[in-house]
C-alpha positions in Angstrom: 93.3 144.7 50.3 95.6 141.6 49.2 94.0 138.7 47.2 93.8 134.9 49.2 96.0 133.5 46.4 98.9 135.8 47.3 99.6 133.8 50.2 99.6 130.4 48.1 101.8 132.0 45.3 104.6 133.3 47.7 104.5 129.5 49.2 104.6 128.1 45.9 108.2 130.4 45.0 109.6 129.5 48.4 108.7 125.8 47.3 110.5 126.6 44.1 113.4 128.1 45.5 114.0 125.2 47.9 113.4 122.6 45.3 116.1 124.6 43.0 118.6 124.7 45.9 118.0 121.4 46.8 118.5 120.0 43.0 121.6 122.6 42.4 122.9 121.3 45.7 122.9 117.5 46.4 122.0 116.4 43.1 122.5 112.6 44.1 119.1 113.0 46.0 116.9 114.2 43.2 116.0 111.0 42.2 115.0 109.9 46.0 113.0 113.1 46.0 111.0 112.3 43.0 
């Protein structure tokens, strides 16, 4: 049985990787995302 926080942690990891990809890609869009 997996703890309820496991799904949330996966979402956070995916979100973090997505943000990193966005920042490392079009850096000109970073100020707009902040």
